[in-house]
C-alpha positions, 0 to 999 in steps of 0.5 A, a space after each residue: 879546460 873544456 872540450 866541445 865535440 860536434 857529432 854524437 856518432 860513435 867517434 864524438 860520443 866515445 870521445 865524450 864518454 872518455 873525456 868525462 869519465 877522465 874529469 874533463 867538462 865536455 859538451 857533446 852536440 847532436 844535430 838530430 832529435 835522437 839517434 834513431 836513424 835507420 842504415 848506419 853501421 851496425 857491425 861491432 868487431 872485436 876491437 870495439 867489444 874490448 873497449 867497451 869491455 874495458 869501460 865495464 859496458 860490453 855486458 850491457 851491449 851484449 844483453 840487447 838482441 843481436 846476432 854474432 857473425 863467427 865466420 863471414 861467408 860469400 854465396 855465389 852462383 856456384 856455391 859458398 866461400 868461407 871467407 875467414 874464421 874469427 874463432 881462433 881470435 885470442 880473447 873472449 870477442 871471437 865474432 862481429 856483433 850486429 847491434 843497431 847503432 842507436 843502441 850503441 850509442 845510448 848506451 855510450 851517452 847513458 854512461 857518459 850522463 853519469 859524470 858531472 863534466 858531461 853535457 849532451 845537447 840534442 837538436 844542436 847543429 854546429 855551423 861555424 868555428 869562433 876563431 881567434 888570433 889564428 886559433 879555434 876558441 869553440 864553435 857556434 850552434 843553432 837549435 830551436 831557441 836560436 844560435 849560440 856559442 860554445 867557448 872551449 879549449 879544444 874543439 872536435 869535429 866528428 861530425 861526419 863525412 860531410 863535416 861542416 866544421 871541417 870545411 870551416 877550418 879550411 880542410 880538404 879531404 883527398 879523394 880515392 873514389 869507389 866504383 859503387 853506391 849502395 841501396 839500404 833497405 830492410 824487409 822481415 826475417 821470416 821462419 825458415 830464412 838463413 841465420 847468418 849474415 852473408 855476401 851474395 855475389 852474382 853476375 852484375 849484381 851484389 848485395 849484403 844481407 845483415 840478420 837483425 833478429 826480427 828483420 833483414 838490413 840489406 844492402 844492394 850495390 849499384 855502379 857508382 852514379 848509376 841510382 838515377 838510371 835504376 830509378 828511371 827504370 821503375 821500382 820493378 828493375 830493383 825488386 827483380 834482381 833482389 829476389 833473383 839473387 835472394 829468392 827467400 825474399 821473393 814472397 816479401 819484396 813487394 813491401 818495397 813500394 817505391 824508391 821512398 823505401 830505399 835509402 841511398 849511400 854515396 860511397 866514398 873513401 876519403 882522408 885529410 892530409 891534415 887533421 888538425 888546427 890550433 884548437 881544433 881536431 877532426 876525427 872518424 869520418 870527418 877526418 877520413 870516410 871509410 867505404 863500407 867494405 869490411 864494415 870497419 867504419 864504426 870501429 875506426 871511429 871509435 879507435 880514433 876516440 879511444 887514442 885521442 882521449 888516451 893522448 889528450 884527457 891528461 892535459 885538458 884536466 890539468 889546464 896545460 895549453 894543447 900545443 898543435 904538435 900534440 894533435 899531431 901526434 894523434 894523427 901520426 898515430 891514427 894515420 897508419 891504420 887509416 891508410 892500410 884499412 882503405 888501401 885493403 878497402 880499395 883493393 876489395 872494390 878493384 878485384 871483387 866489387 868493380 868486376 862483379 858489378 861489370 859482370 867479369 868475377 869468376 867464382 871459380 878462381 876462388 878457394 872454397 875455403 879461404 879461411 884454410 889458405 895460409 897466411 891469409 887464414 891468420 892475417 885476415 881475421 886479425 885484420 877484420 876483427 882487431 884492425 891495424 894498431 888497436 886501441 885500448 883504454 889508458 885513461 883512469 876514471 876520476 
C-alpha cells in the first residue's frame, strides 16, 4: 500500500516520516523549491519536543541556535503581566523553543530520507485528485517538466489553509472569523535589547516580539481588513506606532523602507465538518486553520500527523483496505483538541485582542501574575505546553 501527501509543512512532513519509518511507501510533495520562507510558525511547544524526543530528533533540533521561553509575559503601559510559567511542567521540556520552521522541516525530511520508502518531490504542486468510482486514487501535480499523476491507496491533503485538494474533494470549512490581521516583519537584534520574547499591548495597538537570536521576528496586529487603509497612509503610519510601542527599535525601524518589507497574514479560524472522503484525508491547516494566538498551529499539525500515523501505518503496511470509517476515527480523535483550542483562541481574540485594538482594554483589570492564580496556574501551562489530548509515537520503526 502507498500514500501520497500534498504539502511539506509540519503536518505533511511529520506524517511522511512516520509512515516511511513504519515501512510504508510514501511520496511527499512540496510546491516550493525549498523550505526557506519567512514568517511561518516557529514556536515548538513541549508536545512537539516530546514527539521529536520519541523519534530521537530532539537533540538535533536543540543543537540549532534557538531561544527558550519559560515564562510568557505581556508588557502594558502600566507594567509587565506574567501570563504563565512553564517551569513546573512534567518532563524535560518545560519551555517553548523558538526555532525557524525551515530548520525544523529540514530535520524531519532529512530523517525521512534515511528510509527507502520515503520520496520527497520539491517544486511539485498538487492541483487535482484522481477519482475513480467515487474514491480518491491519487493526485495530479505539475513541476518544471510538466504534469504528472501519482496513484496511491491514500491521498493526504496537508497543503495548508488554502488547500487546493480540499476544494477538489468538495470539502468546505466552517468559518469563525477573527478581529485582526497580522503584519510580520523583522529587524536586527542588538545588544541591550530584551532577551525574551513578549507580547506588547497598548491603547489601540498590539505587537508580538519573538527573539530569533540574531534578529527580531515581529508581528504588528491591525483590525481585520485594515491593511489597505494603513498602506494608503504611508509607511510612517506603520513605523511610528511600532517605535512608540517598542522604543528600543526606534534606531532601526527606518530599515523598513516600504510595505514590501512587510508580510501580511490574513488571520482565519475555521475547520472542516468532515475531514475525509474515501481514499482521502485532510490534516493540519487543511482541516483546521488556527489563529496565531498561543502560537500552537504547528503543534496541532504535528499532533494530527502523529495520530494519523498511529492509526494508519499498520493498515497501509499490511495492504488492508482503509475504509472511510477508519479515517473518521482520526477526525473524531482530533476534533476535540481542535474545537477546544479554537474556542480558547476565539475567547482570547474577544477578551483581549478585539478590545485592545479598539482601545478598550484596561490592564489594571488583570492580575500582575496570572501564573499564581489558582487553577489557571495549573491549567494554563498544561494547555499551552501540551494542548488537549497530546499524541505520542506508537508506530514501530521497521
